[in-house]
PyMOL CGO cylinders between C-alpha atoms (Angstrom):
from pymol import cmd
from pymol.cgo import CYLINDER

trace = [
    CYLINDER, -33.09, -33.68, -19.04, -31.42, -37.05, -18.55, 0.3, 1, 1, 1, 1, 1, 1,
    CYLINDER, -31.42, -37.05, -18.55, -27.69, -37.77, -18.19, 0.3, 1, 1, 1, 1, 1, 1,
    CYLINDER, -27.69, -37.77, -18.19, -25.75, -40.96, -18.85, 0.3, 1, 1, 1, 1, 1, 1,
    CYLINDER, -25.75, -40.96, -18.85, -21.98, -41.29, -19.32, 0.3, 1, 1, 1, 1, 1, 1,
    CYLINDER, -21.98, -41.29, -19.32, -21.77, -37.54, -19.88, 0.3, 1, 1, 1, 1, 1, 1,
    CYLINDER, -21.77, -37.54, -19.88, -24.40, -37.52, -22.63, 0.3, 1, 1, 1, 1, 1, 1,
    CYLINDER, -24.40, -37.52, -22.63, -27.53, -35.41, -22.11, 0.3, 1, 1, 1, 1, 1, 1,
    CYLINDER, -27.53, -35.41, -22.11, -30.93, -36.47, -23.42, 0.3, 1, 1, 1, 1, 1, 1,
    CYLINDER, -30.93, -36.47, -23.42, -34.11, -34.50, -23.85, 0.3, 1, 1, 1, 1, 1, 1,
    CYLINDER, -34.11, -34.50, -23.85, -37.55, -36.03, -24.25, 0.3, 1, 1, 1, 1, 1, 1,
    CYLINDER, -37.55, -36.03, -24.25, -40.79, -34.90, -25.86, 0.3, 1, 1, 1, 1, 1, 1,
    CYLINDER, -40.79, -34.90, -25.86, -44.15, -36.60, -25.84, 0.3, 1, 1, 1, 1, 1, 1,
    CYLINDER, -44.15, -36.60, -25.84, -46.11, -37.28, -29.03, 0.3, 1, 1, 1, 1, 1, 1,
    CYLINDER, -46.11, -37.28, -29.03, -49.74, -37.41, -27.88, 0.3, 1, 1, 1, 1, 1, 1,
    CYLINDER, -49.74, -37.41, -27.88, -50.97, -38.66, -31.27, 0.3, 1, 1, 1, 1, 1, 1,
    CYLINDER, -50.97, -38.66, -31.27, -48.63, -41.68, -31.27, 0.3, 1, 1, 1, 1, 1, 1,
    CYLINDER, -48.63, -41.68, -31.27, -48.68, -41.90, -27.45, 0.3, 1, 1, 1, 1, 1, 1,
    CYLINDER, -48.68, -41.90, -27.45, -44.90, -42.33, -27.34, 0.3, 1, 1, 1, 1, 1, 1,
    CYLINDER, -44.90, -42.33, -27.34, -41.93, -40.47, -25.90, 0.3, 1, 1, 1, 1, 1, 1,
    CYLINDER, -41.93, -40.47, -25.90, -39.20, -39.39, -28.35, 0.3, 1, 1, 1, 1, 1, 1,
    CYLINDER, -39.20, -39.39, -28.35, -35.72, -38.49, -27.17, 0.3, 1, 1, 1, 1, 1, 1,
    CYLINDER, -35.72, -38.49, -27.17, -32.56, -36.94, -28.58, 0.3, 1, 1, 1, 1, 1, 1,
    CYLINDER, -32.56, -36.94, -28.58, -29.03, -36.71, -27.23, 0.3, 1, 1, 1, 1, 1, 1,
    CYLINDER, -29.03, -36.71, -27.23, -28.34, -32.99, -27.40, 0.3, 1, 1, 1, 1, 1, 1,
    CYLINDER, -28.34, -32.99, -27.40, -24.69, -32.52, -26.50, 0.3, 1, 1, 1, 1, 1, 1,
    CYLINDER, -24.69, -32.52, -26.50, -23.10, -34.18, -29.52, 0.3, 1, 1, 1, 1, 1, 1,
    CYLINDER, -23.10, -34.18, -29.52, -23.18, -33.45, -33.25, 0.3, 1, 1, 1, 1, 1, 1,
    CYLINDER, -23.18, -33.45, -33.25, -23.75, -37.15, -33.93, 0.3, 1, 1, 1, 1, 1, 1,
    CYLINDER, -23.75, -37.15, -33.93, -27.41, -38.14, -34.15, 0.3, 1, 1, 1, 1, 1, 1,
    CYLINDER, -27.41, -38.14, -34.15, -28.51, -40.33, -31.25, 0.3, 1, 1, 1, 1, 1, 1,
    CYLINDER, -28.51, -40.33, -31.25, -32.24, -40.84, -30.75, 0.3, 1, 1, 1, 1, 1, 1,
    CYLINDER, -32.24, -40.84, -30.75, -34.43, -43.09, -28.63, 0.3, 1, 1, 1, 1, 1, 1,
    CYLINDER, -34.43, -43.09, -28.63, -38.09, -43.69, -27.84, 0.3, 1, 1, 1, 1, 1, 1,
    CYLINDER, -38.09, -43.69, -27.84, -40.38, -45.48, -25.42, 0.3, 1, 1, 1, 1, 1, 1,
    CYLINDER, -40.38, -45.48, -25.42, -43.97, -45.70, -24.24, 0.3, 1, 1, 1, 1, 1, 1,
    CYLINDER, -43.97, -45.70, -24.24, -43.32, -45.27, -20.49, 0.3, 1, 1, 1, 1, 1, 1,
    CYLINDER, -43.32, -45.27, -20.49, -40.88, -43.34, -18.34, 0.3, 1, 1, 1, 1, 1, 1,
    CYLINDER, -40.88, -43.34, -18.34, -39.04, -46.59, -17.57, 0.3, 1, 1, 1, 1, 1, 1,
    CYLINDER, -39.04, -46.59, -17.57, -38.95, -47.43, -21.30, 0.3, 1, 1, 1, 1, 1, 1,
    CYLINDER, -38.95, -47.43, -21.30, -37.53, -44.04, -22.29, 0.3, 1, 1, 1, 1, 1, 1,
    CYLINDER, -37.53, -44.04, -22.29, -34.87, -44.10, -19.57, 0.3, 1, 1, 1, 1, 1, 1,
    CYLINDER, -34.87, -44.10, -19.57, -33.80, -47.59, -20.62, 0.3, 1, 1, 1, 1, 1, 1,
    CYLINDER, -33.80, -47.59, -20.62, -33.85, -46.67, -24.33, 0.3, 1, 1, 1, 1, 1, 1,
    CYLINDER, -33.85, -46.67, -24.33, -31.70, -43.59, -23.65, 0.3, 1, 1, 1, 1, 1, 1,
    CYLINDER, -31.70, -43.59, -23.65, -28.99, -45.64, -21.95, 0.3, 1, 1, 1, 1, 1, 1,
    CYLINDER, -28.99, -45.64, -21.95, -29.18, -48.35, -24.60, 0.3, 1, 1, 1, 1, 1, 1,
    CYLINDER, -29.18, -48.35, -24.60, -28.84, -45.78, -27.39, 0.3, 1, 1, 1, 1, 1, 1,
    CYLINDER, -28.84, -45.78, -27.39, -25.75, -44.23, -25.80, 0.3, 1, 1, 1, 1, 1, 1,
    CYLINDER, -25.75, -44.23, -25.80, -24.24, -47.70, -25.27, 0.3, 1, 1, 1, 1, 1, 1,
    CYLINDER, -24.24, -47.70, -25.27, -25.12, -48.68, -28.87, 0.3, 1, 1, 1, 1, 1, 1,
    CYLINDER, -25.12, -48.68, -28.87, -23.45, -45.50, -30.14, 0.3, 1, 1, 1, 1, 1, 1,
    CYLINDER, -23.45, -45.50, -30.14, -20.29, -46.19, -28.14, 0.3, 1, 1, 1, 1, 1, 1,
    CYLINDER, -20.29, -46.19, -28.14, -20.23, -49.84, -29.29, 0.3, 1, 1, 1, 1, 1, 1,
    CYLINDER, -20.23, -49.84, -29.29, -20.74, -48.79, -32.91, 0.3, 1, 1, 1, 1, 1, 1,
    CYLINDER, -20.74, -48.79, -32.91, -17.83, -46.34, -32.63, 0.3, 1, 1, 1, 1, 1, 1,
    CYLINDER, -17.83, -46.34, -32.63, -15.64, -49.07, -31.13, 0.3, 1, 1, 1, 1, 1, 1,
    CYLINDER, -15.64, -49.07, -31.13, -16.60, -51.55, -33.87, 0.3, 1, 1, 1, 1, 1, 1,
    CYLINDER, -16.60, -51.55, -33.87, -15.95, -48.96, -36.59, 0.3, 1, 1, 1, 1, 1, 1,
    CYLINDER, -15.95, -48.96, -36.59, -12.66, -47.88, -35.04, 0.3, 1, 1, 1, 1, 1, 1,
    CYLINDER, -12.66, -47.88, -35.04, -13.75, -44.28, -34.57, 0.3, 1, 1, 1, 1, 1, 1,
    CYLINDER, -13.75, -44.28, -34.57, -13.56, -42.17, -31.45, 0.3, 1, 1, 1, 1, 1, 1,
    CYLINDER, -13.56, -42.17, -31.45, -16.99, -41.36, -29.98, 0.3, 1, 1, 1, 1, 1, 1,
    CYLINDER, -16.99, -41.36, -29.98, -17.68, -37.67, -29.98, 0.3, 1, 1, 1, 1, 1, 1,
    CYLINDER, -17.68, -37.67, -29.98, -17.06, -36.43, -26.48, 0.3, 1, 1, 1, 1, 1, 1,
    CYLINDER, -17.06, -36.43, -26.48, -19.86, -34.40, -24.98, 0.3, 1, 1, 1, 1, 1, 1,
    CYLINDER, -19.86, -34.40, -24.98, -18.44, -30.93, -24.29, 0.3, 1, 1, 1, 1, 1, 1,
    CYLINDER, -18.44, -30.93, -24.29, -14.72, -30.37, -24.52, 0.3, 1, 1, 1, 1, 1, 1,
    CYLINDER, -14.72, -30.37, -24.52, -14.63, -27.52, -22.03, 0.3, 1, 1, 1, 1, 1, 1,
    CYLINDER, -14.63, -27.52, -22.03, -13.70, -25.05, -24.78, 0.3, 1, 1, 1, 1, 1, 1,
    CYLINDER, -13.70, -25.05, -24.78, -15.86, -22.67, -26.76, 0.3, 1, 1, 1, 1, 1, 1,
    CYLINDER, -15.86, -22.67, -26.76, -15.32, -19.48, -28.72, 0.3, 1, 1, 1, 1, 1, 1,
    CYLINDER, -15.32, -19.48, -28.72, -17.04, -16.38, -27.47, 0.3, 1, 1, 1, 1, 1, 1,
    CYLINDER, -17.04, -16.38, -27.47, -17.53, -13.28, -29.60, 0.3, 1, 1, 1, 1, 1, 1,
    CYLINDER, -17.53, -13.28, -29.60, -17.89, -10.05, -27.66, 0.3, 1, 1, 1, 1, 1, 1,
    CYLINDER, -17.89, -10.05, -27.66, -17.31, -6.40, -28.38, 0.3, 1, 1, 1, 1, 1, 1,
    CYLINDER, -17.31, -6.40, -28.38, -13.75, -5.07, -28.08, 0.3, 1, 1, 1, 1, 1, 1,
    CYLINDER, -13.75, -5.07, -28.08, -14.98, -2.73, -25.34, 0.3, 1, 1, 1, 1, 1, 1,
    CYLINDER, -14.98, -2.73, -25.34, -16.35, -5.59, -23.23, 0.3, 1, 1, 1, 1, 1, 1,
    CYLINDER, -16.35, -5.59, -23.23, -13.17, -7.60, -23.86, 0.3, 1, 1, 1, 1, 1, 1,
    CYLINDER, -13.17, -7.60, -23.86, -11.15, -4.64, -22.53, 0.3, 1, 1, 1, 1, 1, 1,
    CYLINDER, -11.15, -4.64, -22.53, -13.38, -4.24, -19.46, 0.3, 1, 1, 1, 1, 1, 1,
    CYLINDER, -13.38, -4.24, -19.46, -13.29, -7.89, -18.42, 0.3, 1, 1, 1, 1, 1, 1,
    CYLINDER, -13.29, -7.89, -18.42, -9.54, -8.01, -19.03, 0.3, 1, 1, 1, 1, 1, 1,
    CYLINDER, -9.54, -8.01, -19.03, -9.03, -5.05, -16.70, 0.3, 1, 1, 1, 1, 1, 1,
    CYLINDER, -9.03, -5.05, -16.70, -11.39, -6.53, -14.11, 0.3, 1, 1, 1, 1, 1, 1,
    CYLINDER, -11.39, -6.53, -14.11, -9.59, -9.89, -14.21, 0.3, 1, 1, 1, 1, 1, 1,
    CYLINDER, -9.59, -9.89, -14.21, -6.23, -8.17, -13.68, 0.3, 1, 1, 1, 1, 1, 1,
    CYLINDER, -6.23, -8.17, -13.68, -7.63, -6.20, -10.73, 0.3, 1, 1, 1, 1, 1, 1,
    CYLINDER, -7.63, -6.20, -10.73, -8.90, -9.47, -9.23, 0.3, 1, 1, 1, 1, 1, 1,
    CYLINDER, -8.90, -9.47, -9.23, -5.54, -11.14, -9.87, 0.3, 1, 1, 1, 1, 1, 1,
    CYLINDER, -5.54, -11.14, -9.87, -7.23, -13.79, -12.05, 0.3, 1, 1, 1, 1, 1, 1,
    CYLINDER, -7.23, -13.79, -12.05, -6.67, -15.07, -15.54, 0.3, 1, 1, 1, 1, 1, 1,
    CYLINDER, -6.67, -15.07, -15.54, -9.26, -13.98, -18.08, 0.3, 1, 1, 1, 1, 1, 1,
    CYLINDER, -9.26, -13.98, -18.08, -10.48, -17.59, -18.34, 0.3, 1, 1, 1, 1, 1, 1,
    CYLINDER, -10.48, -17.59, -18.34, -10.94, -17.91, -14.55, 0.3, 1, 1, 1, 1, 1, 1,
    CYLINDER, -10.94, -17.91, -14.55, -12.73, -14.56, -14.43, 0.3, 1, 1, 1, 1, 1, 1,
    CYLINDER, -12.73, -14.56, -14.43, -15.21, -15.58, -17.15, 0.3, 1, 1, 1, 1, 1, 1,
    CYLINDER, -15.21, -15.58, -17.15, -15.64, -19.04, -15.62, 0.3, 1, 1, 1, 1, 1, 1,
    CYLINDER, -15.64, -19.04, -15.62, -16.46, -17.47, -12.22, 0.3, 1, 1, 1, 1, 1, 1,
    CYLINDER, -16.46, -17.47, -12.22, -18.95, -15.07, -13.83, 0.3, 1, 1, 1, 1, 1, 1,
    CYLINDER, -18.95, -15.07, -13.83, -20.70, -17.94, -15.60, 0.3, 1, 1, 1, 1, 1, 1,
    CYLINDER, -20.70, -17.94, -15.60, -20.82, -20.06, -12.44, 0.3, 1, 1, 1, 1, 1, 1,
    CYLINDER, -20.82, -20.06, -12.44, -22.26, -17.11, -10.52, 0.3, 1, 1, 1, 1, 1, 1,
    CYLINDER, -22.26, -17.11, -10.52, -24.98, -16.68, -13.17, 0.3, 1, 1, 1, 1, 1, 1,
    CYLINDER, -24.98, -16.68, -13.17, -25.79, -20.40, -13.23, 0.3, 1, 1, 1, 1, 1, 1,
    CYLINDER, -25.79, -20.40, -13.23, -26.27, -20.42, -9.47, 0.3, 1, 1, 1, 1, 1, 1,
    CYLINDER, -26.27, -20.42, -9.47, -29.44, -18.33, -9.99, 0.3, 1, 1, 1, 1, 1, 1,
    CYLINDER, -29.44, -18.33, -9.99, -30.95, -21.27, -11.86, 0.3, 1, 1, 1, 1, 1, 1,
    CYLINDER, -30.95, -21.27, -11.86, -29.67, -23.92, -9.46, 0.3, 1, 1, 1, 1, 1, 1,
    CYLINDER, -29.67, -23.92, -9.46, -27.74, -25.55, -12.32, 0.3, 1, 1, 1, 1, 1, 1,
    CYLINDER, -27.74, -25.55, -12.32, -24.81, -27.60, -11.13, 0.3, 1, 1, 1, 1, 1, 1,
    CYLINDER, -24.81, -27.60, -11.13, -21.70, -27.56, -13.27, 0.3, 1, 1, 1, 1, 1, 1,
]
cmd.load_cgo(trace, "trace")
């Protein structure tokens, strides 16, 4: 996974064409890139993000921000009740409780938030 200006890119290798293909994954807008070497793909990723931002500026539209920090979560009413009670017992808001639980889980995978 690559990161540039908050945008995350993933890369796959096409062995038939002998080329790397990449996609920006944390936006609904389609941003792709490709290259034949690691240096090429890294450069193409950054250029594609910059091109996207320049295109948005030229068109007078706001670039889609990668991750707003908000998402809807559907859980059972029973689980909602349990985490609400636990958050009250810990003197935390429900959001902080869930955020802490997610951070604790991510630490198992050494993912930095």
